[in-house]
N, C-alpha and C positions, 0 to 999 in steps of 0.2 A: 566156324572154321574147321571143325573136326570132320564135317562131311566132305569138304574139299580134300582134306588129307586122305580120307578113306578112299575117295575116288582115284587119287594119284597112285595109291598102292602102299603096301605095307613097308617096302624097303625105303620109300621116300620118307615115310613117317619115322622109321628107325634112324634114317640119316639126320632128320631134323632134331630128333632127341639127342643123337650123338653130338651134333654140332652145338646144341644148347649146353650140354654138359661140359664139353670142352671149353666153351666160352666162359662158363661160370668158373672153371678152374684156372683158365689162362685167358683173361679178357683181351690181352694184347695180340693174341694169335689172329692172323688175317683170315677172314671168313672164306676167301677164295681158296686158301690152302686146305681148310677143313672140308670144303665142298669137294675138292679134288680127292682128298683122302677118303671121304665117305663114298665117293663114286666107286672107288676100288673096293672098299670094305663091303659095301652092300650091293655090288654089281649093278650100278645104275647106268642107264643109257645117257648119252649126251643130252638128250631132251630133258631127262630127269634133272641133270645137273643145271641146265638152263633154268628150269623151274625153281630149283633151290636158290640160284643166284637172284632171281626176281623176288622170291619169297623173303629172303633176308634183306634185300634192298628196300622192299616195301615196309618191312617191320622196322628197319632202322629209320626210315623216313617218318614213321608214326612216332617213334621215340624222340626224334629231333624236333617235332612240332611243339 
């Protein structure tokens, strides 16, 4: 997985780490809100935000199984 994140870019990796940290502190926070906030914070493109949405959906699906 780290190679995929390395290819996506450093800011996407920072955004994932930010979202993970926020979810650990406040698990009830909607992921879409954190993705939007991280987009502004880390200067992400709309395509990067789409990637994050898919990333967290896939990860949630893995945990639900």
